[in-house]
C-alpha positions in Angstrom: -41.4 24.5 50.5 -42.5 20.9 50.3 -39.7 18.9 52.1 -40.6 16.1 49.6 -39.8 18.0 46.8 -36.8 17.2 45.5 -34.3 20.3 43.9 -32.8 18.9 40.7 -29.8 20.9 39.9 -29.2 22.1 36.5 -28.0 20.7 34.1 -24.2 21.4 33.0 -23.7 22.7 29.3 -22.2 19.9 27.6 -18.9 21.6 25.7 -19.6 21.5 21.6 -16.3 20.2 20.2 -15.5 22.2 16.9 -14.0 20.1 14.0 -10.7 21.0 12.2 -13.4 21.8 9.1 -15.6 23.9 11.0 -12.6 26.2 12.1 -11.4 26.5 8.9 -15.1 27.7 7.6 -15.2 30.4 10.6 -11.6 31.5 9.5 -12.8 31.6 5.8 -15.6 33.5 6.2 -13.7 36.4 8.7 -11.7 36.3 6.4 -14.5 37.3 3.5 -15.6 39.9 5.6 -18.5 38.4 8.2 -18.3 40.3 11.8 -17.4 37.9 15.0 -20.9 38.9 16.4 -22.5 37.2 13.2 -20.6 34.1 13.2 -21.3 33.7 17.0 -24.6 33.9 16.4 -24.3 31.7 13.0 -22.5 29.1 15.1 -24.1 29.2 18.6 -20.9 29.9 19.9 -19.6 32.8 22.3 -17.7 35.5 21.0 -14.9 34.6 22.8 -14.7 31.0 21.2 -15.1 32.9 17.8 -12.1 35.2 18.6 -9.6 32.6 20.1 -10.1 30.6 16.6 -9.1 33.4 14.9 -6.3 34.5 17.0 -4.7 30.9 16.1 -5.8 30.9 12.4 -2.6 31.0 11.2 -1.9 28.0 13.0 -5.1 26.1 12.2 -4.8 27.1 8.7 -1.4 25.2 8.2 -2.9 21.9 9.7 -4.1 19.1 7.1 -5.5 16.6 9.5 -4.8 12.8 8.9 -7.5 10.7 7.4 -10.7 10.5 9.7 -9.3 13.2 12.0 -11.9 15.6 13.0 -10.6 17.1 16.2 -7.5 19.0 16.6 -6.6 19.1 20.4 -3.6 20.7 21.9 -1.9 17.4 22.3 -2.5 16.8 18.8 0.5 18.2 16.9 1.6 18.6 13.1 4.3 16.0 14.1 1.2 13.8 14.7 -0.3 14.3 11.4 3.0 13.5 9.3 3.6 10.2 11.8 0.4 8.9 11.0 0.4 9.7 7.2 3.9 7.7 7.1 2.2 5.5 9.3 -0.4 4.4 6.8 2.3 4.1 3.9 4.4 1.8 6.1 0.9 -0.3 7.0 0.1 -0.9 3.2 3.7 -1.9 2.3 3.7 -4.5 5.6 0.6 -5.9 4.0 2.5 -6.5 0.7 5.3 -8.6 2.2 2.5 -10.4 4.4 4.3 -10.0 7.7 1.4 -10.2 10.3 0.7 -6.7 11.7 -0.1 -6.7 15.4 -1.1 -3.8 17.5 2.5 -3.8 19.2 4.5 -3.6 16.3 1.7 -1.0 15.0 2.7 1.1 18.1 6.4 0.8 17.9 6.5 2.1 14.7 4.1 4.7 15.3 6.5 5.8 18.2 10.0 5.4 16.0 8.2 7.4 13.5 7.2 10.1 15.9 10.5 10.4 17.5 12.4 10.5 14.0 10.4 13.5 12.8 11.0 15.4 16.3 14.5 14.7 16.3 15.0 16.0 12.3 12.6 19.4 13.4 13.9 20.8 16.4 12.1 23.6 17.1 9.0 23.3 15.4 5.3 22.8 16.2 5.8 20.4 18.6 7.5 23.0 21.3 10.6 21.0 21.4 8.7 18.2 23.2 10.4 15.0 24.4 10.6 11.9 22.2 8.5 10.3 25.1 5.7 12.9 24.7 3.9 10.3 22.7 3.4 7.0 24.3 1.4 5.5 21.4 -1.2 4.2 24.1 -3.9 2.1 23.7 -6.4 5.1 23.4 -4.3 6.5 20.5 -4.4 3.3 18.8 -8.1 2.6 19.0 -8.6 5.7 17.3 -6.3 5.6 14.9 -7.6 2.2 14.0 -11.2 3.5 13.8 -10.2 6.4 11.9 -8.5 4.4 9.4 -10.6 0.8 9.7 -7.7 -1.4 10.1 -7.4 -4.2 7.9 -8.7 -7.4 9.0 -5.3 -9.0 9.5 -4.8 -7.0 12.3 -4.7 -8.6 15.6 -4.0 -7.9 19.3 -2.0 -11.2 19.2 1.9 -11.2 19.1 2.2 -15.2 18.2 -0.1 -18.1 17.2 -0.4 -20.8 19.3 0.0 -24.2 18.8 -3.8 -25.1 19.2 -4.8 -22.6 17.0 -2.3 -24.1 14.4 -3.8 -27.6 15.2 -7.2 -27.0 15.1 -7.0 -25.3 11.6 -5.1 -28.0 10.2 -8.1 -30.2 11.4 -10.6 -28.0 9.9 -8.7 -28.0 7.1 -8.0 -31.8 6.6 -11.9 -32.2 7.5 -12.9 -30.0 4.0 -10.6 -31.8 2.3 -12.1 -35.4 3.3 -15.4 -34.2 3.1 -15.1 -33.0 -0.4 -13.0 -35.9 -1.8 -10.2 -33.3 -2.9 -6.9 -34.8 -3.9 -3.7 -32.9 -3.9 -3.9 -32.2 -7.6 -7.3 -30.2 -7.1 -5.9 -28.3 -4.0 -4.3 -24.9 -5.0 -2.6 -22.3 -3.2 -1.6 -18.6 -4.0 0.3 -15.9 -2.3 1.7 -12.3 -3.0 5.2 -11.1 -2.7 7.1 -8.2 -4.0 10.1 -8.2 -6.2 12.5 -5.3 -6.3 13.7 -6.3 -9.6 16.5 -4.2 -10.0 18.4 -4.7 -6.4 21.9 -6.1 -6.3 23.9 -7.4 -3.4 24.4 -4.4 -0.8 28.4 -4.9 -1.2 28.6 -4.5 -4.9 30.2 -1.5 -6.6 26.3 -1.1 -8.6 24.6 -0.7 -5.1 27.1 1.5 -3.9 27.3 4.3 -6.9 23.0 4.0 -6.6 22.6 4.8 -3.3 25.1 7.7 -3.8 22.8 9.1 -6.4 20.6 11.9 -5.2 16.9 11.5 -6.3 17.7 8.2 -8.5 16.2 4.8 -6.5 16.2 2.2 -9.2 16.5 -0.4 -6.3 13.3 0.8 -5.1 11.6 0.1 -8.1 9.2 -3.1 -7.4 6.5 -5.0 -8.9 4.2 -7.3 -6.9 3.8 -11.1 -8.1 1.2 -13.5 -7.5 2.5 -17.2 -7.3 0.5 -20.0 -7.4 0.4 -23.9 -7.8 -1.1 -26.9 -6.7 -0.2 -29.6 -3.7 0.8 -32.0 -6.0 3.4 -29.5 -7.5 2.5 -30.4 -11.4 0.4 -27.1 -12.0 1.6 -23.6 -11.9 -0.7 -21.0 -12.8 0.3 -18.0 -14.6 1.4 -15.2 -12.1 -0.3 -11.9 -11.7 2.2 -9.3 -12.0 1.3 -5.4 -10.5 3.4 -2.9 -11.7 3.5 1.1 -11.4 3.3 1.8 -14.9 0.5 0.5 -17.5 2.8 1.0 -20.7 6.8 1.1 -19.6 9.2 2.3 -22.2 10.6 -0.9 -23.1 7.3 -2.3 -24.3 7.4 -0.1 -27.4 10.8 -0.2 -28.5 10.1 -4.4 -27.9 7.0 -4.2 -29.3 5.3 -6.5 -26.6 1.9 -7.6 -26.5 0.9 -7.5 -23.0 -2.0 -10.3 -23.8 1.1 -12.9 -25.1 3.5 -12.2 -21.6 3.8 -15.3 -19.6 2.5 -13.3 -16.8 -0.9 -11.0 -16.1 0.1 -7.6 -16.6 -1.8 -4.8 -14.4 -0.9 -1.4 -13.5 -1.3 1.1 -10.5 0.6 3.6 -9.0 1.3 1.7 -6.1 2.5 -1.6 -7.8 -0.3 -3.5 -5.4 -2.5 -6.3 -6.0 -6.2 -5.0 -5.4 -9.4 -6.6 -5.4 -10.2 -5.8 -8.8 -6.9 -7.2 -10.1 -7.1 -10.1 -8.2 -10.5 -11.4 -9.4 -9.6 -11.0 -12.7 -6.6 -13.2 -12.4 -9.1 -15.5 -10.9 -11.8 -15.4 -13.8 -9.6 -14.9 -16.6 -6.3 -17.2 -15.8 -6.9 -19.2 -12.6 -10.2 -20.6 -13.4 -9.2 -21.6 -17.1 -6.0 -22.9 -16.5 -7.5 -25.1 -13.7 -10.5 -26.3 -15.8 -8.2 -26.9 -18.6 -5.7 -29.2 -16.4 -8.6 -30.7 -14.4 -9.8 -32.3 -18.1 -6.7 -33.0 -18.9 -6.3 -35.4 -15.7 -10.0 -36.6 -16.3 -10.4 -35.4 -12.6 -13.5 -34.7 -11.4 -14.3 -30.7 -12.1 -13.9 -29.3 -8.8 -11.0 -27.6 -6.7 -9.9 -25.7 -3.5 -8.0 -22.5 -3.5 -6.3 -21.6 -0.1 -5.7 -18.0 0.6 -4.8 -15.9 3.5 -6.5 -12.8 4.8 -5.2 -10.0 2.5 -7.2 -7.2 1.5 -6.9 -8.4 -1.8 -8.6 -11.6 -0.8 -12.1 -10.6 0.4 -14.2 -13.5 2.1 -16.9 -13.3 -0.4 -14.5 -13.8 -3.4 -16.7 -16.8 -4.5 -19.4 -14.2 -5.1 -17.2 -12.8 -8.2 -15.9 -16.1 -9.8 -17.6 -16.6 -13.0 -20.4 -19.1 -13.5 -18.1 -21.4 -15.6 -15.6 -21.5 -12.7 -18.2 -22.0 -9.9 -16.6 -25.4 -9.3 -13.8 -24.0 -7.4 -14.1 -23.0 -3.6 -12.4 -20.9 -1.2 -10.8 -21.9 1.9 -9.3 -19.1 4.4 -6.4 -19.6 6.4 -6.7 -17.6 10.0 -4.5 -14.0 10.1 -2.2 -15.2 13.0 -1.4 -18.4 11.4 -0.6 -17.1 7.5 2.8 -17.4 7.8 3.2 -20.8 9.8 0.9 -22.5 7.4 0.9 -21.1 4.3 2.5 -23.4 2.0 3.6 -20.5 -0.7 5.3 -19.2 2.3 7.3 -22.3 3.4 10.5 -21.6 1.1 8.8 -21.2 -2.2 8.8 -17.8 -2.6 12.4 -17.7 -1.2 13.7 -20.5 -3.7 11.8 -18.2 -6.5 13.6 -14.9 -5.5 17.4 -17.1 -5.5 16.3 -18.5 -8.7 15.6 -14.9 -9.9 18.8 -13.9 -8.8 21.0 -16.6 -10.0 19.2 -16.2 -13.7 19.9 -12.6 -13.3 23.6 -13.1 -12.6 24.1 -15.4 -15.7 22.1 -13.1 -18.0 24.8 -10.7 -17.1 27.5 -12.7 -17.1 26.2 -14.1 -20.8 25.7 -10.3 -22.0 29.2 -9.2 -20.4 31.2 -12.1 -21.8 29.9 -11.9 -25.3 30.2 -8.2 -25.9 32.4 -5.0 -24.9 29.9 -4.1 -22.4 30.8 -3.6 -19.0 28.2 -4.5 -16.2 27.6 -1.0 -15.4 26.4 -0.4 -18.7 24.8 -3.5 -19.1 23.0 -3.0 -15.7 22.1 0.8 -17.0 21.2 0.3 -20.6 20.7 -3.5 -21.5 18.3 -4.7 -18.2 15.1 -3.4 -18.3 11.5 -4.4 -17.2 11.1 -7.0 -20.6 14.6 -8.7 -19.5 12.9 -8.9 -16.0 9.9 -10.4 -17.3 11.7 -13.2 -19.0 13.8 -13.8 -16.1 10.6 -13.9 -13.8 9.4 -16.8 -16.2 12.5 -18.9 -16.0 12.5 -18.6 -12.1 9.0 -19.7 -11.7 9.3 -22.6 -14.3 12.6 -23.3 -12.1 10.7 -24.2 -8.7 10.7 -27.7 -9.0 7.9 -29.9 -8.0 9.2 -31.3 -5.2 9.3 -27.8 -3.5 5.9 -27.0 -4.5 5.1 -30.3 -2.8 7.1 -29.8 0.5 5.2 -26.7 0.7 2.3 -28.2 2.2 3.9 -29.9 5.0 2.6 -28.0 7.8 -0.9 -27.4 6.4 -1.6 -31.1 4.6 1.6 -33.1 6.0 -0.1 -36.4 4.4 0.1 -35.5 0.8 4.4 -35.4 1.6 5.5 -38.6 1.4 8.8 -39.1 4.1 11.3 -39.7 0.7 10.3 -35.9 -0.4 12.2 -33.5 1.5 13.3 -30.0 0.4 16.2 -30.1 -2.5 19.3 -28.3 -0.5 19.3 -24.7 -2.0 23.0 -24.3 -1.1 23.7 -25.1 -4.9 21.5 -22.2 -6.2 23.3 -20.0 -3.5 26.9 -21.1 -4.5 26.1 -20.8 -8.5 25.1 -17.2 -7.8 28.5 -16.5 -6.2 30.3 -18.1 -8.5 28.9 -16.2 -11.4 29.0 -13.0 -9.3 33.1 -13.5 -8.5 33.6 -14.4 -12.3 32.4 -10.7 -13.0 34.6 -9.3 -10.8 31.7 -8.6 -8.3 32.2 -8.7 -4.2 29.8 -11.3 -3.3 29.5 -14.2 -0.9 26.5 -16.5 0.1 25.6 -14.4 3.2 25.2 -11.4 0.6 22.6 -13.4 -1.6 20.7 -14.3 1.6 20.6 -10.9 2.7 19.5 -9.8 -0.8 16.9 -12.3 -0.6 15.4 -11.1 2.7 15.5 -7.4 1.5 12.4 -7.9 -0.5 10.5 -8.0 3.0 12.7 -5.8 5.0 11.7 -2.6 7.4 11.6 0.6 5.7 12.9 3.4 7.7 11.1 6.8 8.2 13.5 8.2 5.5 12.2 5.4 3.2 8.3 6.2 3.9 9.0 9.4 3.3 10.2 9.2 0.1 7.7 6.6 -0.9 5.0 9.1 -0.2 6.8 11.7 -2.0 7.3 9.1 -5.1 3.7 8.5 -5.3 2.8 12.0 -5.2 5.1 12.4 -7.8 3.7 10.0 -10.0 0.1 11.3 -10.1 1.3 14.7 -10.6 3.4 13.8 -13.6 0.3 11.9 -15.1 -1.6 15.2 -14.4 0.7 17.0 -16.0 0.6 14.9 -18.9 -2.9 15.4 -19.4 -4.6 18.2 -21.8 -4.1 21.5 -20.6 -7.8 23.3 -20.0 -8.7 26.4 -21.8 -7.4 29.8 -20.7 -10.7 31.2 -21.2 -12.8 29.1 -19.0 -13.4 30.8 -15.7 -14.9 28.4 -12.6 -16.8 30.1 -10.4 -16.7 30.1 -6.6 -19.7 28.4 -5.8 -19.2 25.7 -8.5 -16.0 25.1 -6.7 -17.3 25.1 -3.0 -20.0 22.7 -4.7 -17.5 20.4 -6.0 -15.5 20.1 -2.8 -18.7 19.7 -0.6 -19.2 16.8 -3.0 -15.9 14.9 -2.6 -16.2 15.2 1.0 -19.7 13.7 1.2 -17.8 10.9 -1.5 -14.8 10.4 0.6 -16.7 10.0 3.9 -18.9 7.5 2.1 -16.1 5.7 0.6 -14.7 5.5 4.2 -17.6 4.0 5.7 -18.3 1.8 3.1 -15.3 0.4 1.0 -13.7 -2.9 2.0 -10.2 -2.1 1.3 -9.8 0.5 4.0 -6.3 1.3 3.8 -5.5 1.4 0.2 -8.9 3.4 -0.2 -7.6 5.5 2.4 -4.3 6.2 0.8 -5.5 6.8 -2.5 -8.4 9.2 -0.9 -5.2 11.1 0.7 -3.5 11.1 -2.8 -6.4 12.7 -4.5 -7.0 15.4 -2.5 -3.6 16.4 -2.4 -3.1 16.6 -6.0 -6.7 17.2 -7.3 -8.1 19.1 -5.2 -5.3 21.1 -4.3 -5.4 23.0 -7.5 -9.2 24.3 -6.5 -8.4 25.2 -3.1 -5.4 27.5 -4.5 -7.8 29.2 -6.5 -10.4 30.2 -3.7 -7.3 31.2 -1.5 -6.2 33.7 -4.3 -9.7 34.9 -4.7 -10.1 35.5 -1.1 -6.7 37.6 -1.3 -8.3 39.4 -4.0 -11.4 39.7 -2.0 -9.8 41.7 1.0 -7.6 43.9 -1.2 -10.8 44.6 -3.7 -11.7 48.5 -4.1 -14.8 49.0 -2.6 -18.3 48.6 -4.5 -16.2 45.7 -6.8 -18.2 42.4 -7.4 -16.4 39.3 -6.9 -17.5 38.5 -10.4 -15.1 41.5 -11.7 -12.3 39.8 -9.8 -12.8 36.3 -11.3 -12.5 38.4 -14.7 -10.0 40.5 -14.2 -6.6 39.3 -15.9 -3.9 38.8 -13.9 -1.0 40.7 -13.2 2.7 40.4 -12.6 2.3 41.0 -8.9 -0.5 39.0 -8.5 
């Protein structure tokens, strides 16, 4: 043998990982009668591998992987799946509150949800693993973020430095100077959640509501987009998103949505989407700003300051109609939103206190002028129509001085030294006075706590309730749809083809759609509600195929009427 000739060792065969979908497919074919040897040949696997899968078929069939999960390892249990689903709900809710999302905060919440799930399901499929078995490591976080395509406002830092803030202030002032904008031409908007039926915790109404199972009007939330300019003399009609397109109260009060003091939109999550925001810019913001600038005899140009919320895409200017191309957009960096965002500087907080004041005043006036009790007013005479009137009064009540002072951190030059924030104690004192006049146990601390609760942290129980509520709303919508014809029979091949099309479509949306978190939730919801019906049909047919007499075709089983035992 030639001594110079090197012996190349044979390459080790790379282990082939099997996706959970592939395992489901193998189990399905086996249950339909395909032999283990044929399955091994079809999927290029050893017969021992196929047998191992079939031995675990019950546990594999019970797994419903979280969005983006293709491989289920031994370390990944059903608790991990449930945790990631609830974590996704939490992420979308945090985006609504404009709270900065960091890697540390996401990992901490993941650990808390996982520990809570273990405590609630002792002896489950987790095998009694200790709470610290899930570390929420950097590897897990990177995989989770890649699967859901975490939103752009999630960063790996905790707080923004003063140097970053100063850099963006300078960038902003440079833009202002270069374009010659005046305070009347510069606008800022921000979204905020509003629990419009919530009262201070210690009131008897709140205590009674919390004791009522399955009845949670306190959790009934809407989302508002508030917008005004730096001179404080131009407030834009808010965008309001609710979970119902046509609430029952609209019909009884003969409400015409186009004439409301808000732009009304609806989706199951009561969440501002890119589509809603673009519509608001083109149908409300643009026309209002154009009319305002013409009335003030100002040059036709405006600057809209935005944060990096998913509904505010960086190509927003491309979606603005030709008539309003004079509007330019300036984006705040995600790590400084809560520090520099003008609307976050007491404007939203002041609005919510005014909302509470007008709500208490309305309750006081109605109960004093009638024989109604507070409980009766709250249950039968306070609805979304009343809420809209109160929202309008509260927004109009936010003063020019408050709106100007909101720009002190981002654009201090427009805030005169003589202009200071108006004391909010007077508003809080009036709320307390009205509450006590109605016999409610409430003080200043209760009012401040109520305002903060609009952005409070959701517990794992509340996340589960919110997830269930979202599914129930979709199921309710499906239940009201027209019943399909009983005689219509869908073939197995049609169902399989449709499910395959959905798989390709969902993968495409997951890769290409800009609003990753929102579309991920929507896809999961659609998958769990709409497609579950067809998957159940397939399961029933599989059971019947296993029981069918020899020689009986699948088509005859499809046409065979169900008995009571079926």
